[in-house]
C-alpha positions in Angstrom: -9.4 -9.9 -35.3 -13.1 -9.3 -34.9 -14.9 -6.6 -37.0 -15.8 -4.9 -33.8 -12.2 -3.8 -33.4 -12.7 -1.4 -36.3 -14.7 0.7 -33.9 -12.1 0.2 -31.1 -9.7 2.5 -33.0 -12.0 5.4 -32.5 -12.1 5.1 -28.7 -9.9 6.2 -25.9 -6.3 6.9 -26.6 -6.6 5.7 -30.2 -9.2 8.5 -30.9 -6.8 11.0 -29.4 -4.0 9.8 -31.7 -6.2 9.9 -34.8 -7.4 13.4 -33.9 -3.8 14.5 -33.5 -2.9 13.0 -36.8 -5.6 15.1 -38.5 -4.3 18.1 -36.6 -0.8 17.6 -38.1 -2.3 17.0 -41.5 -4.5 20.1 -41.6 -2.8 22.7 -39.4 0.2 24.7 -40.4 -0.4 27.7 -38.2 1.5 26.5 -35.1 4.5 28.5 -34.0 7.7 26.3 -34.2 10.6 28.5 -33.2 10.8 29.3 -29.6 13.8 30.4 -27.4 14.7 27.7 -24.8 15.3 28.4 -21.2 19.1 28.0 -20.9 19.1 27.6 -17.1 19.4 23.9 -17.4 19.6 21.5 -20.4 17.1 19.3 -18.7 14.6 22.1 -18.0 13.3 23.9 -21.1 10.4 26.2 -21.8 8.4 27.0 -24.9 5.5 29.4 -25.6 3.3 28.0 -28.4 -0.2 29.2 -29.4 -0.9 30.9 -26.1 0.5 28.0 -24.1 3.5 28.0 -21.8 5.0 24.5 -21.9 7.9 23.5 -19.6 9.7 20.2 -20.1 11.7 18.9 -17.1 13.8 15.7 -17.0 14.8 14.4 -13.6 17.4 11.6 -13.6 16.5 9.2 -10.7 20.1 8.8 -9.7 20.2 12.5 -8.8 22.5 13.6 -11.6 22.3 17.0 -13.2 23.1 15.6 -16.6 21.3 12.7 -18.4 23.6 9.7 -18.7 23.1 6.7 -20.9 21.3 3.8 -19.2 19.7 6.0 -16.5 16.0 6.0 -15.6 14.5 9.5 -15.5 11.2 11.1 -14.8 9.9 13.2 -17.8 7.4 15.9 -17.0 5.6 18.5 -19.1 3.9 21.3 -17.3 1.2 23.1 -19.4 -0.1 26.6 -18.4 -2.0 29.4 -20.0 0.7 31.8 -21.2 -1.1 34.9 -20.0 -2.5 33.8 -16.6 0.0 31.0 -16.0 -2.9 28.9 -14.7 -2.2 25.2 -15.1 -4.3 23.4 -17.8 -5.8 20.2 -16.5 -7.6 17.3 -18.2 -5.5 17.5 -21.4 -4.3 14.4 -23.4 -0.8 15.5 -24.7 1.3 13.3 -26.9 5.1 13.1 -26.9 8.0 11.2 -28.4 11.7 11.1 -27.8 13.8 10.1 -30.9 17.5 10.0 -31.5 18.6 12.7 -34.0 20.1 11.2 -37.2 21.6 14.5 -38.6 23.5 17.4 -37.0 20.7 19.9 -37.0 17.3 20.0 -35.3 14.3 19.4 -37.5 12.6 22.4 -39.1 8.8 22.8 -39.0 8.1 20.7 -42.0 10.4 17.9 -40.8 8.8 18.0 -37.4 5.3 17.7 -38.9 6.4 14.7 -40.9 8.1 13.1 -37.9 5.0 13.3 -35.8 2.7 12.1 -38.6 4.9 9.0 -39.1 4.9 8.3 -35.3 1.1 8.5 -35.2 0.8 5.9 -38.0 1.1 3.0 -35.5 3.5 1.0 -37.7 6.2 -1.1 -36.0 8.9 -0.1 -38.6 8.3 3.6 -37.9 8.5 4.1 -34.2 10.2 6.6 -31.9 13.0 5.4 -29.6 10.6 6.4 -26.7 6.9 6.7 -27.4 5.4 8.6 -24.4 1.8 7.6 -25.4 1.9 3.9 -25.3 0.7 1.3 -22.9 1.1 -2.5 -23.1 -0.9 -5.5 -21.9 1.0 -8.0 -19.8 -0.6 -11.5 -19.9 0.4 -14.2 -17.5 0.0 -17.5 -19.3 -0.4 -21.0 -18.1 2.5 -22.3 -20.2 5.2 -20.6 -18.0 5.3 -17.5 -20.1 4.4 -13.8 -20.1 3.1 -12.1 -23.2 3.6 -8.4 -23.9 0.8 -7.1 -26.2 0.7 -3.7 -27.8 -3.0 -2.8 -28.2 -2.3 0.5 -30.0 -0.3 -0.8 -32.9 -1.9 -0.7 -36.4 -4.3 -3.6 -36.9 -2.6 -5.1 -39.9 0.5 -5.8 -37.8 1.0 -8.3 -35.0 0.2 -7.1 -31.5 2.5 -9.5 -29.7 5.7 -7.6 -29.0 7.5 -10.1 -26.7 7.1 -13.5 -25.1 9.1 -14.0 -21.9 9.7 -17.6 -20.8 9.7 -18.4 -17.0 11.7 -21.0 -15.1 8.6 -22.5 -13.4 4.9 -22.2 -12.8 4.0 -18.6 -11.9 1.5 -17.8 -9.2 1.5 -14.1 -8.4 3.0 -11.0 -9.9 3.3 -7.2 -9.2 4.4 -4.3 -11.3 6.8 -1.5 -10.3 6.1 1.2 -12.9 8.8 3.5 -11.3 11.5 0.9 -11.9 9.9 -0.7 -15.0 10.2 -4.1 -13.3 7.8 -7.0 -13.1 8.1 -9.3 -10.1 6.8 -12.9 -10.5 6.7 -15.6 -7.8 7.6 -19.2 -8.8 6.7 -21.4 -5.8 7.6 -24.7 -7.3 11.2 -23.4 -7.8 11.4 -21.4 -4.6 12.2 -18.3 -6.7 11.2 -14.7 -7.3 11.8 -13.7 -11.0 12.5 -10.0 -11.7 11.8 -8.9 -15.3 13.3 -5.7 -16.8 10.4 -4.5 -18.9 12.6 -2.0 -20.7 14.5 -4.9 -22.2 11.7 -7.5 -21.9 14.0 -10.1 -20.3 14.7 -11.6 -17.0 17.0 -9.4 -15.0 17.5 -11.5 -11.9 16.2 -14.7 -10.2 16.2 -14.6 -6.4 16.3 -18.1 -4.8 14.8 -18.4 -1.3 15.6 -22.0 -0.9 13.9 -25.4 -0.8 10.3 -25.6 0.5 10.0 -21.8 1.0 7.0 -21.6 -1.3 7.1 -17.9 -2.3 3.5 -17.0 -3.2 2.2 -13.4 -2.7 4.1 -10.4 -3.8 3.2 -6.8 -2.6 4.9 -3.6 -3.7 4.8 -0.6 -1.4 2.9 2.4 -2.6 6.1 4.5 -2.5 7.7 1.7 -4.7 10.8 1.5 -2.6 10.4 -2.1 -1.7 8.5 -5.3 -2.4 7.4 -7.9 0.2 7.3 -11.6 -0.7 5.4 -14.1 1.5 7.2 -17.4 2.0 4.3 -19.7 2.9 6.5 -22.7 3.3 8.5 -21.1 6.1 5.9 -18.6 7.4 8.1 -15.6 6.7 7.9 -12.3 4.9 11.0 -11.0 3.1 11.8 -7.5 1.9 13.3 -6.8 -1.6 14.8 -3.3 -2.2 13.5 -2.3 -5.6 16.3 0.1 -6.4 19.2 -2.3 -5.7 17.3 -5.6 -5.7 19.1 -6.5 -2.5 17.3 -9.1 -0.3 16.5 -7.7 3.1 15.7 -9.3 6.5 12.9 -11.8 7.0 10.0 -11.3 9.4 8.5 -14.3 11.1 4.7 -14.6 10.6 2.1 -17.0 12.0 1.2 -20.3 10.4 -0.7 -20.8 7.1 -1.2 -18.9 3.9 -0.3 -15.3 3.9 -2.1 -12.5 2.0 -0.7 -9.0 2.5 -1.9 -5.4 2.3 -0.2 -2.0 3.0 -1.6 1.4 3.9 -1.5 4.5 1.7 1.7 5.9 3.3 3.6 2.7 3.2 3.9 2.7 7.0 1.9 -0.4 8.1 1.9 -3.8 6.4 -0.6 -6.5 7.6 -0.2 -10.2 6.7 -2.9 -12.8 7.3 -2.0 -16.2 8.9 -4.8 -18.6 7.8 -4.0 -21.5 10.1 -3.5 -19.5 13.3 -6.6 -17.2 12.7 -4.4 -14.2 13.2 -2.8 -11.2 11.3 0.7 -9.9 11.7 1.0 -6.1 11.8 4.4 -4.7 10.8 5.9 -1.2 11.0 7.9 -1.3 7.8 9.3 2.2 8.3 11.1 1.1 11.4 14.5 -0.5 10.5 13.9 -3.2 13.2 10.6 -4.1 11.6 8.7 -4.5 14.9 5.5 -6.6 14.6 2.4 -7.5 16.6 0.1 -10.5 16.3 -3.7 -10.0 16.5 -6.4 -12.7 16.5 -9.1 -12.0 13.9 -11.1 -15.2 13.3 -11.0 -18.5 11.4 -9.0 -18.6 8.2 -8.4 -14.9 7.4 -7.8 -14.9 3.6 -8.8 -11.5 2.3 -7.4 -8.1 3.3 -7.2 -4.6 2.0 -6.7 -1.0 3.3 -9.5 1.5 3.4 -8.0 5.0 3.4 -11.1 7.0 4.4 -11.6 4.7 7.4 -7.9 4.5 8.1 -8.5 0.8 8.8 -7.5 -2.5 7.4 -10.4 -4.7 6.4 -10.0 -8.4 7.0 -12.5 -11.2 6.0 -12.3 -14.9 7.0 -13.2 -17.6 4.6 -14.9 -19.8 7.2 -16.8 -17.0 9.0 -19.4 -14.3 8.3 -17.6 -11.4 9.9 -15.6 -8.5 8.6 -13.0 -7.1 11.0 -11.7 -3.5 10.9 -8.2 -3.1 12.3 -6.4 0.0 13.6 -2.8 -0.7 12.8 -1.3 2.0 14.9 -2.9 0.5 18.1 -2.9 -3.1 16.8 -6.6 -3.4 17.8 -9.9 -4.5 16.3 -12.2 -1.5 16.2 -15.3 -3.0 14.6 -16.9 -6.3 13.5 -19.6 -6.5 10.8 -21.8 -9.3 9.6 -21.1 -10.1 5.9 -21.8 -13.1 3.6 -19.9 -16.2 4.6 -16.9 -17.3 2.5 -15.6 -13.9 1.4 -12.3 -14.4 -0.4 -11.7 -11.0 -2.0 -12.0 -7.5 -0.5 -11.3 -4.4 -2.6 -11.7 -0.7 -2.4 -12.6 1.6 -5.3 -10.2 4.4 -6.3 -12.2 7.1 -4.5 -11.7 5.1 -1.3 -15.3 5.3 -0.1 -16.8 1.9 -1.1 -15.4 -1.6 -0.4 -16.6 -4.7 -2.1 -16.6 -8.2 -0.5 -16.9 -11.1 -2.9 -18.0 -14.6 -1.8 -18.1 -17.3 -4.5 -19.4 -19.9 -2.2 -22.7 -18.1 -1.6 -22.7 -16.1 -4.8 -22.9 -12.6 -3.2 -21.0 -9.4 -3.2 -21.5 -7.1 -0.2 -20.9 -3.4 -0.3 -19.4 -1.4 2.6 -19.5 2.3 2.9 -16.1 2.9 4.6 -16.9 6.5 5.6 -19.8 5.3 7.8 -18.4 1.8 8.3 -21.8 0.3 7.5 -22.9 -2.3 4.9 -25.2 -0.6 2.4 -26.2 -3.4 0.0 -25.6 -6.8 -1.5 -25.4 -8.1 -5.1 -26.9 -11.5 -5.5 -27.0 -11.9 -9.3 -23.6 -13.5 -9.6 -23.1 -17.3 -9.3 -19.5 -17.4 -8.1 -18.0 -13.9 -7.8 -14.3 -14.1 -6.9 -12.9 -10.6 -7.6 -14.0 -7.0 -7.9 -11.9 -4.5 -9.9 -12.8 -0.8 -10.3 -12.4 2.2 -12.5 -13.3 5.6 -11.3 -16.9 5.2 -12.4 -17.8 1.5 -12.2 -17.0 -1.6 -10.1 -16.6 -4.8 -12.2 -17.5 -8.1 -10.7 -15.7 -11.2 -12.1 -17.6 -14.5 -12.0 -15.7 -17.8 -12.3 -18.8 -19.7 -13.4 -20.2 -17.3 -16.0 -18.8 -15.4 -19.0 -20.8 -12.3 -17.9 -19.4 -9.3 -16.1 -21.5 -7.4 -13.6 -21.1 -3.6 -13.3 -22.0 -1.3 -10.4 -22.4 2.4 -11.2 -20.2 4.1 -8.5 -21.5 7.6 -9.1 -25.1 6.6 -8.5 -24.0 4.4 -5.6 -22.6 7.6 -4.0 -26.2 9.1 -4.4 -27.7 6.1 -2.6 -28.8 4.2 -5.7 -27.6 0.6 -6.3 -27.7 0.3 -10.2 -26.4 -3.0 -11.6 -25.7 -3.9 -15.2 -24.9 -7.3 -16.6 -22.8 -7.7 -19.7 -21.9 -10.8 -21.8 -18.2 -10.6 -22.3 -16.9 -13.8 -23.8 -18.4 -17.1 -25.0 -17.4 -19.6 -22.3 -17.4 -19.4 -18.5 -14.2 -19.8 -16.5 -15.6 -23.0 -15.1 -14.7 -24.6 -18.5 -11.0 -24.3 -17.6 -9.5 -25.6 -14.3 -8.3 -22.4 -12.6 -5.7 -24.2 -10.5 -4.0 -21.9 -8.0 -5.7 -18.7 -9.4 -4.5 -15.7 -7.5 -3.9 -13.0 -10.1 -6.7 -10.9 -11.6 -8.1 -11.3 -15.1 -9.4 -7.7 -15.0 -7.2 -4.7 -15.7 -8.4 -1.1 -16.0 -7.1 0.7 -19.2 -5.2 3.9 -18.7 -8.0 6.0 -20.3 -9.9 5.5 -17.1 -13.2 4.5 -18.7 -12.5 1.0 -20.0 -11.4 -2.4 -18.9 -9.5 -5.4 -20.2 -11.1 -8.7 -19.3 -9.2 -11.9 -19.7 -11.2 -15.1 -20.5 -9.2 -18.3 -19.9 -11.8 -20.5 -21.6 -11.9 -18.3 -24.8 -8.2 -17.7 -24.7 -8.9 -14.0 -25.4 -8.5 -10.6 -23.8 -11.7 -8.6 -24.3 -11.8 -4.8 -24.4 -14.8 -3.1 -22.9 -15.6 0.7 -23.0 -18.0 2.0 -20.4 -21.4 3.0 -21.9 -21.3 0.2 -24.5 -23.5 -2.9 -24.4 -20.8 -5.3 -25.4 -17.1 -5.6 -25.7 -15.5 -3.4 -28.4 -13.2 -6.1 -29.5 -10.6 -8.6 -28.3 -6.9 -9.5 -28.4 -5.5 -12.9 -29.2 -3.4 -14.8 -26.6 -2.1 -17.0 -29.4 -3.7 -20.2 -28.1 -2.3 -19.6 -24.6 -4.6 -19.7 -21.5 -4.4 -16.4 -19.7 -4.1 -16.5 -15.9 -3.6 -12.8 -15.2 -3.7 -9.4 -16.9 -1.9 -6.2 -16.0 -1.4 -2.9 -17.8 2.1 -1.4 -18.2 1.4 2.3 -18.7 4.3 4.2 -20.2 2.1 7.1 -21.3 2.0 10.6 -20.1 -0.3 10.9 -17.1 -1.6 13.9 -15.2 0.3 13.7 -11.9 -0.5 17.2 -10.7 -2.4 20.2 -11.9 -1.2 20.7 -15.4 1.7 18.3 -15.0 1.9 15.3 -17.3 4.6 12.7 -16.5 6.1 9.3 -17.3 9.3 7.4 -16.7 11.9 6.6 -19.4 15.2 4.7 -19.5 17.6 6.2 -22.0 19.5 3.4 -23.6 21.0 5.3 -26.5 23.4 8.2 -26.3 23.4 11.3 -28.5 21.1 14.3 -29.3 17.4 13.6 -28.9 14.5 15.4 -30.5 11.3 15.7 -28.4 8.2 16.7 -30.4 5.3 17.4 -28.0 1.7 17.7 -29.3 -1.5 19.0 -27.7 -4.8 18.5 -29.5 -7.1 20.9 -27.6 -6.0 23.7 -27.7 -3.9 22.9 -30.8 -0.1 23.3 -30.3 3.1 21.5 -31.4 6.3 22.2 -29.5 9.9 20.9 -30.0 12.5 20.2 -27.3 15.9 18.7 -27.5 18.2 17.0 -25.0 21.5 15.2 -25.0 22.2 11.8 -23.5 25.8 11.4 -22.4 27.4 8.2 -23.5 28.5 5.7 -20.9 32.1 4.9 -21.9 31.9 1.5 -20.3 29.4 0.4 -22.9 31.1 -0.5 -26.2 30.2 1.5 -29.3 28.1 -0.4 -31.8 30.2 -1.4 -34.8 29.3 0.2 -38.1 30.0 -3.0 -40.0 28.3 -6.3 -39.1 31.2 -8.4 -37.7 29.4 -11.7 -37.3 27.7 -14.1 -39.6 24.6 -16.1 -38.6 23.6 -19.5 -39.9 20.3 -21.2 -39.0 20.7 -24.9 -38.1 17.4 -26.6 -39.1 16.1 -29.3 -36.7 16.4 -32.9 -37.9 12.8 -33.7 -37.1 9.8 -32.2 -38.9 8.2 -29.3 -37.0 4.5 -29.7 -36.5 1.8 -27.3 -35.6 1.3 -27.0 -31.8 4.9 -27.9 -31.0 7.5 -26.0 -29.1 11.0 -27.1 -30.3 14.6 -26.0 -29.8 16.0 -23.9 -32.6 19.7 -23.4 -32.9 21.8 -20.8 -34.7 25.5 -20.7 -35.3 27.3 -17.4 -35.0 30.8 -16.9 -36.5 33.2 -14.1 -37.0 32.6 -12.8 -40.5 36.3 -12.4 -41.2 38.0 -15.3 -39.4 35.0 -17.7 -39.6 35.7 -18.7 -36.0 32.8 -19.4 -33.7 31.8 -16.5 -31.5 31.0 -17.5 -27.9 29.9 -15.5 -24.8 27.3 -13.3 -26.4 24.6 -12.2 -23.9 22.3 -10.3 -26.3 21.5 -12.8 -29.1 17.8 -12.2 -29.9 15.6 -14.2 -32.2 12.4 -12.9 -33.9 10.1 -15.8 -35.0 7.0 -14.9 -37.0 4.6 -16.4 -39.6 5.2 -14.9 -43.0 1.6 -13.6 -43.1 2.5 -11.2 -40.3 -0.2 -12.3 -37.9 2.0 -12.3 -34.8 5.6 -12.6 -33.7 7.7 -13.9 -30.8 10.9 -12.2 -29.6 13.2 -14.6 -27.7 16.5 -14.2 -25.9 18.8 -17.0 -27.0 20.8 -19.1 -24.5 24.4 -20.1 -25.1 25.1 -23.7 -25.9 28.8 -23.5 -26.8 31.1 -23.4 -29.8 29.2 -20.5 -31.2 25.8 -22.2 -31.0 22.8 -20.4 -29.4 19.4 -21.8 -28.8 15.8 -20.6 -28.3 12.6 -22.5 -27.7 10.4 -21.8 -30.7 6.6 -22.0 -30.5 4.6 -22.9 -33.7 0.9 -22.7 -32.9 -0.3 -23.0 -36.5 0.5 -24.7 -39.7 2.1 -21.7 -41.4 5.4 -20.8 -43.0 7.6 -19.0 -40.4 10.4 -16.5 -40.8 13.4 -16.2 -38.4 15.5 -13.1 -37.9 18.5 -12.7 -35.5 19.9 -9.6 -33.9 23.0 -9.1 -31.8 23.2 -5.4 -30.8 26.6 -5.7 -29.3 28.0 -6.7 -32.7 26.0 -4.3 -34.7 23.6 -6.8 -36.1 19.9 -5.8 -36.1 16.7 -7.4 -37.2 16.7 -4.9 -40.1 19.9 -6.1 -41.6 19.6 -9.8 -40.6 19.2 -12.5 -43.3 15.7 -14.0 -43.3 15.5 -17.7 -42.6 12.3 -19.6 -43.5 10.9 -22.5 -41.5 8.1 -24.8 -42.8 5.5 -26.1 -40.3 3.7 -29.4 -41.0 0.2 -30.4 -39.9 -0.2 -31.6 -36.3 -0.1 -35.3 -35.8 -3.5 -36.9 -35.5 -4.3 -38.0 -31.9 -4.4 -41.7 -31.4 
């Protein structure tokens, strides 16, 4: 880890956590005991230090009680206790943790609990941390890494590594359902990953030669749309049930999709036909219209202020504006030739059109529908990603990132800053079928994660700085895409701070809730009703685990099958049919870790594919939650890794 990361701890959400830690350590004046609102166990109120705080939990299945295994929206509404005016712009912290005793924590116990949670140590974490976000990294070795950027720096940041059944091309995140959708064209599949369990939930097969490429999630998160480039179709996936819906016939070619803000109109490009298909996705019959737009339409987005779709063609120098309700072209503007990416900043006013072939990025004011400027300092700009204050231009042939100040752009000033982020340009690594973005805005709103495939690093940049604040390892994997999974409390309305949680464990839950400015600490409690179809975890470990060392030497840089034998601890008979055998593989120096879901081989044997990137001594732990075996009470098995074989 670079020394610059020492400064990273004092920025963004980390600074909030550290300030909150100091609050707990120095303040003992907060009021702890408050009478709850008994109208509903899932809606409670507290008055603390002049603040009125309401906690509300809404199960997404519509229940009036909170059942085990159910997703729920957790909302805290903060108001001034006297005026009842909502308090905006706060950064509250919250945790949900299963109670270990019979009684709720007293004030001292609550302070201690929060202090431990703020420590950022993997061994002392809440069951549900409402302040965390994670980096999702799509790797070129058929895997997805889940990285925790907020964990303490002496501990590995790699939380999970998920193997994929083929070469991934595109992906999309449903935060509402905590699912990640990944297209695998070479297998004709869509892989759906349950991010609460960090494992593949379902694989949907579309058939041979279907070539599923682009995936788009509706803004209301009710459905996803997968473009089947091999059969020129678009298929709907219900994100609640994961049912596969009807297919819509498109024109010929590659298909890039976009949807409007209200999730009413979806438009798909047809590159070979020079057309777009306009679909009314709210109509059960999915009626569609075909509209000619030009040669090789490849880039599309929706501009909410203009209420138009913007379409650029790779082999032309025109931008078309489309009215979806009338299925008509309403305007055509001259732009740089070869635009392959069109994006709109969060405020909705400015659109950016990137052309790597001519090295330019054009800027469109969507309110006036006029081009207002062009950036010519990039060599091969292929994508623009924005925060609320800056537009970031990614360049495939340079390690630099170009920033455009959006606030000054709104005042008529085009101010451009160029930053060196990374050591090598993307041109050093063959991009292949690069569709996903290597830029991902951080939840703080003023920072960006920048993946560099050549450096094999994810850089972290904070706006206002002249260089990256630090970087995160990809553990010798080449990153092809970066996303942020935000599980933290976010302001979703005036004074309302919300997130989504899946409650896996039953029982009484304590919910400490901390506000830094103004200073206040409140406590709530809920009960999660046990699902009786889920077996209780045994109090005694009923299985024994034996590691079966490979016959061949394990060398650095290899990925090898590792097998374990699981037997009944009393009868010594093999235990087959387990679905939750998990393996943690890590170097004994604690630099990183892999968590892998084992596959059944038979006769009590389970197998994972273990990666050994370096010549280190590794540890292996096993957990089987259904049989009461956890990593904490698992026997440590050690594995020696030998030097890599010299290349001939």
